[in-house]
N, C-alpha and C positions, 0 to 999 in steps of 0.2 A: 842166785839159784841159776843153776844150768837147765837148758832146754832139753829135747829130746836127741838133739847132737851133740851135747856134752859142752854146749857152747854158753857163756853169759851173755846177758845183753851189753854189758860194756865190751866185752870181745866182739860181739857181733856189730856194735856201733862202731867200733875203730876199724875194723874191716870194711864197713860201708865207707867211712870217711877215704880210706884209702884207695877206693875204685870209683868214689864219686866225683864226677868232674867238677872244674870249678866253673862258676856261672861266668859268662862272658857277656859283661854289661857295658852298653857303650858309654862313653865318655858324659854325654849328655843325661844319662840316667843313674849317676853314682849317688847324687843326693836322695832321689828317689829311692834308690836300693838301700842306701843306709837308714833312711827314715822308714822303710819298711819293717827292717829288722829291729829298729827302736821301738817301732809300735808292737810287733810281735812280742819282743822280751817283757813288755809290761802286762801282757795278758796272762791272766791266770790259766792254766791248762785245764782243759774240758775232761769229761768223765772218759769219753771215747775217742779223743783227740781234739786237735784245736776246733775253736768255734770260730765262726769268720768273724773278724773285726766289725763291730757295729759302728754306725754313723756318732753314737754317743762317746765311744771309746776315741773315735779319732778326733773329735771335738775336744774332749778332755785333753788329749796328746797335744793339740794345736795350741790350747790354752796354756799349758805346761811349758810348753818349749818355746812358744813364741812364733814359730814357725809359720809363715803363708804359704798356704795352697792354692793354685786354681783349680777349677772344676776338674780340666783335664789331668791334673795332677792326683786327684781324688780317684777319678776313673781309672787311672793306672795301678794306682794303690789296690784299689778293689779288684782289678783284674789279677793282680800279682797274688793278692790274699787268696782268691779263690782258687787260682792254680797251687798256692802252697796247701791249703786244705786238701785239694783232691790228691795230690802227691802224697800226702802224709796217710790219707785214708788207703791209697793203694799199698803203701808201703806196709801199713798194719793187717791189710787183708793176706798179703803175700806170706807175712810172718805167721799169721794165724793158720795159713793153708800148709806152711811147711811145719809148724809145731802138730799140727792135727796129721799130717800123712807122713 
């Protein structure tokens, strides 16, 4: 389905990927970065965007993968998740504004 600008969601996503900068992850953060996306990929989508990762989801993921996390790692993953949810919400609002106006 095309939006008011005649663009499909797939076309919009492809264009966004072309202009979206790659994240610069420090060497020490590569494992947490990979684990974050692994956690996110296992979560069912919410009705209005991604829901924050719950402690139960993180615990289940740890049990399934056998990964070991320190408290500091969990705090970083939760902070990454909070920022991710915020960014998705901001993008959703921008899309709604474009489609409305």
